[in-house]
C-alpha positions in Angstrom: 24.0 -39.6 -20.8 20.7 -41.2 -20.5 19.7 -42.8 -17.4 17.4 -45.5 -17.0 15.9 -46.3 -13.4 13.4 -49.4 -13.1 12.8 -50.0 -9.3 10.6 -52.7 -8.1 9.6 -53.6 -4.5 7.2 -54.8 -1.7 6.4 -54.5 1.2 3.9 -55.0 4.3 3.3 -52.7 7.1 1.6 -53.0 10.9 -2.0 -52.1 9.4 -1.4 -55.5 7.2 -2.0 -54.0 3.7 0.0 -55.5 1.4 1.1 -53.6 -1.8 3.9 -53.5 -4.6 5.1 -50.8 -7.0 7.5 -50.1 -9.8 8.7 -47.3 -11.7 10.4 -46.0 -14.7 12.6 -42.9 -14.9 14.3 -42.1 -17.6 16.8 -38.8 -17.8 19.0 -36.8 -20.0 21.2 -36.4 -16.9 25.2 -36.6 -16.0 24.1 -38.3 -12.5 26.6 -37.1 -9.5 24.9 -39.1 -6.8 22.1 -41.5 -6.4 20.3 -42.4 -2.7 17.8 -44.2 -2.1 15.0 -43.9 0.7 13.7 -47.0 2.5 11.6 -47.5 5.6 11.2 -50.1 7.6 13.1 -52.7 5.1 11.1 -51.4 2.0 12.4 -48.5 -0.7 10.1 -46.2 -1.3 12.0 -43.1 -2.8 15.4 -41.9 -4.8 17.0 -38.6 -4.2 19.2 -37.9 -7.1 21.5 -35.2 -7.4 22.7 -34.3 -11.4 23.3 -32.1 -13.7 20.9 -32.1 -17.3 22.8 -32.7 -20.1 21.5 -29.2 -21.5 22.7 -27.4 -18.9 26.3 -28.7 -19.2 27.4 -25.8 -17.0 24.6 -24.7 -15.0 23.5 -25.5 -11.1 23.2 -29.2 -10.3 19.9 -30.8 -10.3 18.2 -32.2 -7.2 15.4 -35.0 -7.6 13.2 -36.5 -5.8 11.2 -39.5 -6.6 8.6 -40.8 -4.5 6.6 -43.8 -4.8 2.9 -42.8 -3.5 1.7 -46.5 -2.5 4.2 -45.9 0.7 3.0 -43.0 1.3 -0.4 -43.4 1.4 0.1 -46.5 4.1 2.3 -44.4 6.1 -1.0 -41.5 6.0 -3.3 -44.4 6.8 -1.0 -45.6 9.8 -1.0 -42.1 10.8 -4.8 -42.0 10.7 -5.3 -45.5 12.6 -3.0 -43.7 15.4 -5.1 -41.0 16.0 -8.7 -43.2 15.6 -6.8 -45.5 18.3 -6.0 -42.6 20.4 -9.4 -41.2 20.8 -11.4 -44.7 21.4 -8.5 -45.0 24.0 -9.1 -41.9 25.2 -13.2 -41.7 25.1 -12.6 -45.3 27.0 -11.1 -43.6 29.6 -14.0 -41.0 30.3 -16.3 -43.9 30.5 -14.1 -45.5 33.3 -14.1 -42.2 34.9 -18.0 -41.8 35.0 -18.6 -45.3 36.1 -16.0 -44.8 38.4 -17.3 -41.8 39.9 -21.1 -42.7 40.0 -20.3 -45.7 41.5 -18.2 -44.4 44.4 -20.8 -41.4 44.2 -24.0 -43.7 44.6 -22.1 -45.8 47.7 -21.3 -42.4 49.4 -24.6 -41.0 48.9 -27.0 -43.7 50.5 -25.2 -43.2 54.0 -25.4 -39.7 53.7 -28.7 -39.0 52.8 -30.4 -41.0 55.5 -27.7 -39.3 58.1 -29.1 -35.9 56.8 -32.4 -36.8 56.7 -32.3 -38.0 60.2 -30.5 -35.2 62.1 -32.8 -32.5 59.9 -35.6 -34.4 61.6 -33.8 -34.6 65.7 -33.5 -30.9 65.0 -36.8 -29.9 64.1 -38.1 -32.0 67.3 -40.3 -34.5 64.7 -38.6 -37.4 66.3 -39.1 -36.0 69.7 -37.6 -32.9 72.0 -34.1 -32.3 72.5 -32.5 -30.8 75.5 -30.1 -27.6 74.3 -26.7 -29.6 73.8 -28.3 -32.6 72.2 -29.6 -30.2 69.3 -26.0 -28.5 69.2 -24.5 -31.7 68.9 -27.2 -33.0 66.0 -26.5 -29.4 64.3 -22.8 -30.2 63.9 -23.7 -33.1 63.0 -26.3 -32.4 59.8 -23.6 -29.8 58.9 -21.1 -31.9 58.8 -22.8 -34.4 57.0 -24.6 -31.5 54.6 -20.8 -30.4 53.6 -19.8 -33.9 53.0 -22.6 -34.7 50.9 -21.7 -31.2 48.9 -18.3 -32.5 48.2 -18.9 -35.7 47.1 -21.4 -34.1 44.6 -19.0 -31.5 43.7 -16.1 -33.8 42.7 -18.6 -36.0 40.6 -19.0 -33.0 38.5 -16.0 -31.8 38.3 -15.0 -34.7 35.7 -18.8 -35.5 34.3 -18.7 -35.5 30.6 -22.0 -33.0 29.5 -25.3 -34.6 28.2 -27.1 -31.3 27.2 -30.9 -31.5 27.2 -33.6 -28.8 27.0 -34.9 -28.1 30.8 -37.3 -26.0 32.4 -34.1 -23.6 34.2 -37.2 -22.1 36.2 -38.5 -25.6 38.1 -34.8 -26.3 38.9 -34.1 -23.4 40.6 -37.4 -23.4 42.3 -36.7 -26.7 43.8 -33.2 -25.2 44.7 -34.5 -22.1 46.4 -36.9 -24.2 48.7 -34.1 -26.7 49.8 -31.9 -24.0 50.7 -35.3 -22.2 52.7 -34.9 -24.8 54.9 -30.9 -25.4 55.4 -30.8 -21.2 55.6 -33.8 -21.4 58.1 -31.5 -24.1 60.5 -28.7 -22.0 60.3 -30.2 -18.7 61.2 -30.3 -17.4 57.3 -33.3 -16.3 55.5 -33.5 -17.1 51.6 -35.7 -15.2 49.7 -37.0 -15.8 46.0 -37.0 -12.2 45.1 -38.2 -12.4 42.0 -38.8 -15.2 39.0 -40.5 -15.1 35.5 -43.9 -15.7 34.9 -43.5 -18.2 32.0 -41.5 -21.1 32.0 -37.5 -20.8 30.7 -35.8 -23.4 28.6 -31.9 -23.8 28.3 -30.4 -26.2 26.9 -28.0 -28.0 29.7 -26.7 -31.2 31.0 -29.0 -31.0 34.3 -27.2 -32.3 36.8 -24.4 -30.0 35.8 -26.9 -27.1 35.9 -28.3 -28.1 39.3 -25.4 -28.7 40.8 -24.2 -25.3 40.0 -27.1 -23.4 41.2 -26.9 -25.4 44.6 -23.0 -24.1 44.6 -24.1 -20.4 44.3 -27.0 -21.3 46.8 -24.8 -23.3 49.1 -22.0 -20.6 49.3 -24.4 -17.6 50.1 -25.6 -19.6 52.9 -22.0 -20.9 53.9 -20.7 -17.3 54.0 -23.4 -15.6 55.8 -24.1 -15.2 59.3 -26.6 -15.7 61.8 -29.3 -13.0 61.0 -27.9 -12.2 57.3 -30.3 -12.8 54.0 -29.5 -14.1 51.0 -31.9 -13.5 47.6 -33.1 -14.7 44.2 -33.6 -13.3 40.9 -34.3 -14.8 37.7 -35.1 -12.2 35.0 -34.9 -12.5 31.1 -32.7 -10.6 29.4 -31.7 -9.2 25.9 -35.3 -9.6 23.9 -35.4 -12.9 25.5 -31.9 -14.3 24.5 -30.4 -14.7 27.6 -31.6 -15.4 31.5 -29.6 -14.0 34.1 -30.2 -16.0 37.6 -28.4 -13.4 39.9 -27.6 -14.8 43.5 -26.9 -11.9 46.2 -26.5 -12.1 50.5 -25.6 -10.0 53.1 -22.4 -12.2 54.6 -18.6 -11.6 55.1 -18.1 -11.2 51.5 -14.6 -10.9 48.8 -11.9 -9.3 48.8 -12.0 -7.8 45.2 -9.0 -8.3 44.4 -9.4 -12.2 45.1 -12.0 -12.3 43.1 -10.0 -13.6 39.8 -9.1 -16.5 42.0 -12.2 -17.6 43.9 -13.2 -20.1 40.5 -10.1 -22.0 41.2 -10.1 -25.1 42.5 -9.2 -25.7 46.0 -9.3 -21.5 46.3 -10.7 -21.6 49.5 -7.7 -24.1 51.3 -5.9 -20.7 50.9 -7.9 -18.7 53.6 -8.1 -20.1 57.1 -11.1 -17.9 57.9 -13.2 -18.9 55.1 -11.6 -22.5 55.7 -13.5 -22.6 58.9 -16.4 -22.6 57.2 -16.2 -26.0 55.7 -15.8 -27.5 51.9 -12.6 -27.9 50.0 -12.9 -25.1 47.7 -14.1 -27.2 44.7 -18.0 -25.4 44.1 -17.2 -22.5 42.6 -14.8 -24.2 40.7 -18.1 -27.0 39.2 -19.7 -23.2 38.4 -17.3 -22.3 36.4 -16.5 -25.3 34.2 -20.3 -25.3 33.9 -20.4 -22.2 32.3 -17.2 -22.7 30.4 -19.4 -25.7 28.9 -22.7 -24.3 28.1 -21.2 -20.8 26.7 -22.6 -18.9 29.6 -20.8 -16.4 31.7 -20.8 -15.2 35.2 -20.3 -11.6 37.3 -18.9 -11.1 40.4 -19.2 -8.0 42.4 -18.1 -8.3 46.1 -17.1 -5.6 48.8 -15.4 -7.3 52.7 -18.4 -7.3 55.3 -21.2 -6.2 52.7 -21.8 -9.3 51.2 -21.5 -10.2 47.6 -23.7 -11.1 44.3 -23.5 -13.5 41.6 -25.2 -13.2 38.4 -24.8 -16.8 36.2 -26.1 -16.2 32.6 -27.1 -18.8 30.3 -28.7 -18.7 26.6 -32.6 -19.3 26.6 -33.6 -22.0 24.6 -37.2 -21.2 24.5 -40.4 -19.8 26.8 -43.3 -21.7 27.7 -45.9 -19.4 28.8 -47.9 -20.3 31.4 -51.9 -20.2 31.1 
């Protein structure tokens, strides 16, 4: 028996794409069952179960006929949905950046003023203070500096990286100088033990790099006691391919069993003895996110009561010789 199938249909999909199809199928077969396939009111295929005439005693054959235009239409719709989802995701990220930058700006301005004036008061630039007044101003400065650090860290936790070649040594120099002043206020000496003669260029997001280095220096000073020292080393390794920033302190140290957890956000909240030092435990999470997004690495060595050493490693993009 010859079976002739002539099929025709039109469709309109959600993307306003229109089309039509027609197909004729001529087969020598005994048709047992014929099923049509449709989607959203449009016919797009046929399943036929039958037995070819040449194989009267053979196994049944299942034939599937699909009409390509509809399949392509469904594919176009899937691609459209994926592109729309990606646009929505990028739009959400832009909104997050805008909100975080606006909120950070509104908080930075008063905090900078508070911290700057309190530092001037502490060093006697505005006038002499009594011991009680000096202690009160010190507390204000510590809390203001801590709050400013929290604001910057939270912004960096959601910032999308914008890599650019920068002079890593210049950024580190500026931060070490700033922390030497802050460390002196807290009785902690911050020393630059070694730095390269030439300028080291790395391709990173400048704000995220500054935030990561600042977080490491902040932790070193914060978890040190009066009379402790923080040392900074910057060295080029592996034939100029990697730069290592090593920050060591003689502070309270970390339990080696907990080193694997210190890069988790808010991990500091778990320990009362570190919670009293201020902060919400996102500084090292900022460091961890930075190295993941910039092909870097970090190593930690520490003992309780002996201090800690953090080594941040980054690929070198170039070296500029100072003449």
